[in-house]
N, C-alpha and C positions, 0 to 999 in steps of 0.2 A: 451257467452260461454269464458271460461278462457283459456287463451293462454298457450301452451306447453301441453294441453291434448289433446290426439289423438281422432278425430272422426272418425268411418269409415264412408265413403258414399259409398253406393251400386252404383254401375255403372249405374242403370237404376232407382235411387230413384226420384220419382216426375214424372216417366212416366206414362202418361195416356193411357190405352188401346185404340186402335183405333184412336189415334190422331198423329201418327208419332213419329219421333224423337222429343225429348225435348231439349236436349244439343248437339250441334254440334260444333267442333274445325274444323278450316281451318287453315293448316299451310304451310309454305312455306318460301322460301329465300326471300330476299328485292326485292321489285318491281317485284315480281313473277306473282301477279294477285289474290293474297289473298283477297283482299278486294272487288274487282270486283266479286268473285266467293261467298263472305258472302252476298253480295248484291242479286245476283241472286238467293242463296237458300232462302232468306228471303220472296222472291217474292213479292206479291202486297197487302200481309196482312196490314190491318188497323185496330187500329191505331199500327203504327211501331215507333221504339226509336232507334237512334244511338249515342251509349254511346261511347265518344272520350276519350282517356287516354292523348294524344298530348298535348304538350303546344308549344305557339308560343313564344320561348324564343330566337328566332333571325327571319332574314328577309326570310331566306330560308324554314324553319319550317311555319312561316306564309303563306308562297305561298303554301305550301305543303298541309297545312290545307284547305286552300281556293280552291285549284284544288279537293282534296277530296269532299268537300263541292257540288261543282260544278257538280261532278262524279254522287253523291247520287241523286239530283234533287229535286223536290218538292215531298210534300208527307210524308217526315220523319221528326219527331221531333229530336232535338240533344240536348244531355245533356254532358258538359264537367268536367269529373269526373277522375281528374289524379291519386287520392291516396284512396279514401275512398268507393272502389266499393262494399264491402260487405254490407256497410251500405244503399248506394243507391239502390242496389238491394232488400235489406229487406224492403225497403220503398214502392215498387213498387206493389208487388202482382200480381194481373191481370190486371192492368192498359193498358198493351200492348199486341197484340197477337204475337208479335214478336220482340226481341232486338238482334241488332248488337253490339259487344263489340269488338272494333279496337283501341287498341291491348294491347293485355296482356305483352306484352315485353316490351311496353313503360310504362306499368304500374309499371313492376317490376325495371325499370331503376328510375322512379320517387322515388318509397319506398327506394332504395339504396340511391339515392342522396339525400333523407332527413333524413338519419340516421338510417334507421331500419335494423338492425343487420340480418345477411345471416340467422341465427338459427331461425328467426321469420317468413320467408318466407313462408315454409310450412305450417305453422297454418293460413297465410292470404289466403292463397289457401284455403284451407279447409274451411275458414268462406265465402269466397265468392262463393264455391261450395254449401255450406249448405243454404245459401239465395237463389242461383239460382235455387236448387232442390225443394226448396218450394213454388216455383211461379207456375203459371198455363201458362205464356209465353213461347214461344220457344225462346232458347237463342243461338245465334251464336258467337262463340269467334274466334277472328283471333289472331295468333302468328307467330313470327318468328322462324323458324329453323336456328339454329347458329351451329350447329354441323357438317356441310356437308364441311367446309372450312380447311383450313391449320390448325394445332393448332397454336394459337395465340402465338406472341412471350412474351408478358408480362404477368405477373402472373395476374395483375388486369383485363385483358381481358378473361384470362382463367378462372378466377373465375365468372366473369359474364356468359359466355358461358356456364359453368358447370350449375350453377343455372339456368340459363334461361332452359336449357336441362330438370331438374329436374322438373320444373314448368309444362313445357309441357306433362311431362310423368303423372303428377298427373292430368291436364286435360284430357289427353286422355283415361287415366283409367275410368275417371267419366263421359265422353263423349258417346252419344249413337252412333255417327256417328263421322268419322274423316276424312276428305280429306287433301290430301297433294297436293300442287300447284307447278308446273315445268312450267316456260315459258309460263303462261297462260293457261297452261292444266292441268287438275284435275283428280285424281285417288282417289276413294274412298277407304281407306285403313282398316276400321273399320265399 
């Protein structure tokens, strides 16, 4: 589909009657327990896939990734997809019963860091949603809520925070369920 062409994604597009929620958004602050909640929601459905957008660009991030892998444990396939999420989801169709995408905020950072203009981001999100809604798999997306703190001092950080908020709103509108995580506690807000 052409960039710049708006496509309407019905909030429950791809929903299969009687099969429960198809798209779930799990959102919260850093280290709030988002990933643990996403894994809990995924249950023990097999086959299952964990789609990681983080990249081990430094020692601390490499250790963080290793810890997340250990927390997931056995029974998960893992795909590292730092940028081309829509293409990856488009190729999967019904291969997996459940897919956890962790996290869309790092994906946004990867896109911006590679030079994708802010104005292209909404279309990238729409492309991702379109690919997800064409699948038979349940998909659980993890995102960071960046808007609960103080207004950032520098324009670049404010720009990223605002863009992340717009992406989160797009995802929440399309999701069947949304969970907000605070200090390891979750509340379903949609």
